[in-house]
Steps between C-alpha positions, in 0.01 A plus 500: 500500500329798667498826308669672797812286443549642152616833633498796265400442138647728228322509166731625223280623228239571762368802321385287201159324475616154610749615769258750656214246496708244694620768732140592580404141572801433713465817703128433539595157642718661759843479341756778528536622137729757335480566130796610292513726196780650294460819705434539868234770438290277269530208739376713793217655290362168377538345849283782644238434228496128569480558876187708437342214308569272796255710709670429827569125431872563485774736382750488220829691497686628191863541409735473203575146397828463684356660813208262496736202471713620787188506728375158395540136605331371188524681163236454230604587140198613281658662194491440127755240380685757296559708820609205716881515450521873553270508803690214664829672442365807674383315812778239517658647813168466690436136412770281676359258757139549380231317304426649162151393374479570126181548306680567175417317175670559160231607256502652154279750321276789604232263636762267655328194358810327375753313714865554418723252690764687699854427381604405853223235532241715664469851634527354851824311422643819343413690815666235719815509284512881517444540880726216602501231766445750789146550381229229473269536202151352501265526197123560564190687392590505131150373411294744712337781298525855642151616409310397814777509758403840635138386553488335843151374429609304196616143554811427294396156371838343423790320661856637527777272364810547717850390390815509713794292621379425854151436635559746787571774248186413296308506828558872517326552167229259608433733797492803272252325272275416788517857635381618157212259501641228278631149534871449446619171350846358531620456135855378545845653439571839350572343162126423474424872505540505116176304481307744721645799308383349169151451635471875544491555126256216460265647755524842335396333171214317673376830644506660155315206339227493766480876567583468868776617730475213753638185341716312753655166587341252739682189616266211574545177701684649796 
């Protein structure tokens, strides 16, 4: 799938380290990106700062979360697990008919190094249950660290596990992964997202043990 076919990408949580890093990479690859924040002013301010970092390679717009969703064809959710339910409720009216790509993983503790299984099976399944059948949820990017995303010269040395009900829906996240300089891997139905979410805590623990910020997952044999 060509990046032009994705339309506008809204990054909810786009003022955070992970969301802003992906926004930079996608805008730098030529995608139309709008970042959302709790306030329109903050969204616009951070978008201007990110656009400066792009140095003419692209532009990023800012808005409040709902406004960003209303402009988008694909919505990317990059928020802490504890914020997921409230954020989704606030943008619900802007989601019908769209793909929601969730990066969320349920983690516990200040350093987020412990996985806590979501009561609904996974954060992604809880998101799907909340937004309803008019929205298609795809889980991706849970295992990508935020630290090097904003550095265009840094190669993100990991694969992206992508879970969703239909291959065509997962292909959208595959294209997003490729635009960000990574390889996306089809990892089955949305129920499998619980495995990818749990790997996030594992990788955080690996990073701590080996004093790095770059541990990732690589799928061999394909």
